[in-house]
N, C-alpha and C positions, 0 to 999 in steps of 0.2 A: 716914934718920935721921940719920946722921953729919953731913949737909949741914946740917940743922935745928939739931944742937948747935954748928956752927962758927958757924951766924949769930946764935946767943944769944950767941956772945963778940966775932965781930967783925962788924957790920953792912955792912960796906965790904968785906967779902971776895967778890969777883967771882965765883972759882968755886965758892965754896958756893952762892952764888944759883943759879948754872948748873946745877949739880950737883942742887938743889932741883927747879928748873922741869923738869929733864927727867926725875926721878922722879915728877913731877907729871904730866906730859905722857904716860907710859905709862900713867897709868889712863885716858884719855882714848881712846888712838889703838888700843889693845888690846881687843879685841870682849870676852875672858874676863874681863876686869880690869874691866868697867862692871857697876855695881852692877844686881841684878836688880829691887831696890824702887823703885818711882817717887819719886825725890827730887825735893822741893818746886823748881819752876822757878827761884825767887830763889835757892835755896842752890847748883844747879846753876850758874847765873849769876855768883855770887859765887866759886865755886872757878873758873871758867874767868879771871875778873877778877884774882883771887890767882896764878893761873899766868901770865898775861900780865905782870904787875906782877914776876915773879921773873924772867922774861928781860930784862925792862928795867932791872931793877937791875943784873942781871950786865953789861948793856951800858953803864951808866952808870960802873959801878964798875971798870971795865978791860978787857972782852972785847970792845969795839967793833971789833976788828978779827977775831974768832973767825968763821970762814965757816962753821963747823957752828951756831953761835948762831943766825944768821939762818936756816939751813936749816931748822933742828928747828922754830923758829917760825913759820916758812912752813907747817910742817906742820900747827901749830894752827890758824892763819888757814884753811887749805884745812877742815878739820874743822869748823869755824865756818861756812863759807861767806863768809870775808870775803877775796873773791876779789883785791880790789885789794892790801889790805894782804900777801896771799900773793904775788903779782907782784913786788911792791917787795922781799920778803925773798928770793927767790929769784934775785932780779936782784944783790943785794950779796952773797948769797953766791958767785954765780959771779965774781964781780968780784974776790972776795976768794981762790976756790980753783976754778981753771979744772978739776981733776978731779971734783968733784961734778956730779951729774946735775940740777944744778938748770935748764938751758936745755931738757932734756926735760920737766921737771915746769911749767915756764913754757908750753911748745909745748901740753902736755897741759891744762892750764886753759885755754889759749885756744880749744882745739879745743872744751872741753866748752860754753864761754860762747857760741861761735858757734854750736854746734849746739842749745843749750838755745833762745837768744834766737831762732833761725830758726823751730824747731818751735812756740813759742810764738806767734811772729806768723802763723804761716801755720796756725794752729790744727792741729796735728801732722799736716798734709796730709790732713785727712779732706775725703772729697764731702760734698755737700750733704745726701745722704740719711742718711749714717752722721752727720754730725753733730747733724740732727733726732732720729735714734733715740735717741744717747747724751743728748742733751738731754732727751728725754722720762724717759729713765730717772731721771735727777737729779732733775728736778720730783718724780716719785714718792717718791725719797728722801727730800726734804726734806718733803713733807708726811708721811712715814712720823715724820722725826725729831721733826717739831712734837708727832705723837700719842705718840711715846715720852718725851718729854721732860714732856708733862702727866700722863704715868701715873708720873714720877717716875724716869725711866732716871737710871743712875749719880748714885744717891742722895749718895755720896762727895763730888759735885762739884756743890752747892747753887749755883742762882743761873745754871747754863748758860743758854744763850741759842743758837737757829739763827744762824749767822752765813754772810757772802759775804764775799766780798773789799772791797767798800767798808765794810765794818763792822770791819775789822782796822786795828790802828795799828802800824807799822815802828818805832814808837820807844816802845813800852810793852809790858809783856807781857798778852796778850789771855787771859787767865785764865777768863773765863766763856764764852768762845766754843765753839762745836759748829760744826764744818765739814767739810759733807762733799762728798768728791771723787770724779770716776769717771776712773780712770786711761785715758789713750789712748795713749801708747808710753813705753816705757822704756829707759833709756841704758846702755850700757855705757861705764864710764868707765876710762881706763888709770893715773889719778891713786894713784899708789901711797899718799898719805897719806889717801887718804879711803877713811872707813870706810862712806860714804852710798850710797844705792841713788837714781839721779836719776830722776824721770818726769815726764812733762808730763800735766797733769789739766785736766778741767773743773771748775769750782766753780759755786756757786748763782746767782750775778749772770751767768752766761753768759759769763764770761771764762776764757782759759786762762791757768793758772799752771804755772812749774815747779815740782817737789815734791822737797825733800833727804830722804828717811828716814835718819837715822842709827841705826845699832845695829840695824836688824831683820838677822834672818837670813835668809840664802839662802834662796829659795823660799817665803818666809814670805806674801808676796803676790802677786796675780794680775792681771793687767788686765781680768779678768771682774769683780771684784769691788770691791764699795765700798768706800770708805777713809772713815772718818769720825775726825777731830783733835780733841782736847781741847786747848785752851790752845795753838792753833799759833803760830809766831813767823814773822810776815811780812818780808820784806827787800826791798828794794827795789834789784835790781840793775841799775847804770847805769856802764859803763866804756867805755873806747875800747880796742879791740884790732883789731891789723893796718890801724890808719886808719880804721876804722868803729865808730860808736857803737854799743852792745849794751845794750838797756834791756828789761827783764821781770822782775815779780814774782815771788818765789821764797817757797815755806811751807816752812818748815824744822823737820823733826819730830826730835828727840831722842827715842827711846822710855824713856831714863833720866829724863825729864823730864813728856813729853807723852804723855797716854794714845793709843793709836792703835787704833781698832776696824775690824776687817775682816768685812764683813757683820754688822756690830753686836755682834760678838763681840771681847772686849779681846785684843789680840795677845800671847800669852804669849812674854818673853824670858829 
């Protein structure tokens, strides 16, 4: 509140922009501070854009050499699965202050990207018999999804349609999409800034995707359960790490924005 009041007086006050950014950042990175109600995706997106703009204003107005600014903004990028931007900010933070654990965070992001890319590319290491079994389960799930949609499943989300990866856009909200997924493997991530659970899953068109579940309580989902996402956010991850290109599709689910069904039951958070 004090930072907001200061900004009303002087919009060029870099420190007030930074304090305002930190206050808003805590609302996203602290699970207990995340809203329980499902905020409209565009409202949540707007809040994230405003938060990023606060960091940018602080940088522009005089804090371009503050290592903590880049370190904390990198945490926001990790939260959003914007890994390239996170790596850049952690690198800058490390240049400005060698005592910050920026290198450890960069190594953790790199390890995560390599692991996700490898698992997506290898179909999570499943043997053919296992792959056929999971594919069969997902085909039945998709058929049931069509039946449930015809019966008016999730009446509060009119116009829902069954979707696969080719139906999703990485550049626009997929507000009418219903995406069923079968988890194949879960990853443990050492990312201190991440509140996400990372999995690799099979989607209806027969491809593997990385899945980032943001704000999901520990133990809320299992590998034997069907996960169905309303309004999924698709990201095309493509970057170079340790001299090699890593590319894979990632479906981001922030439970403050998107409804997540576990075995057709909405996940309560």
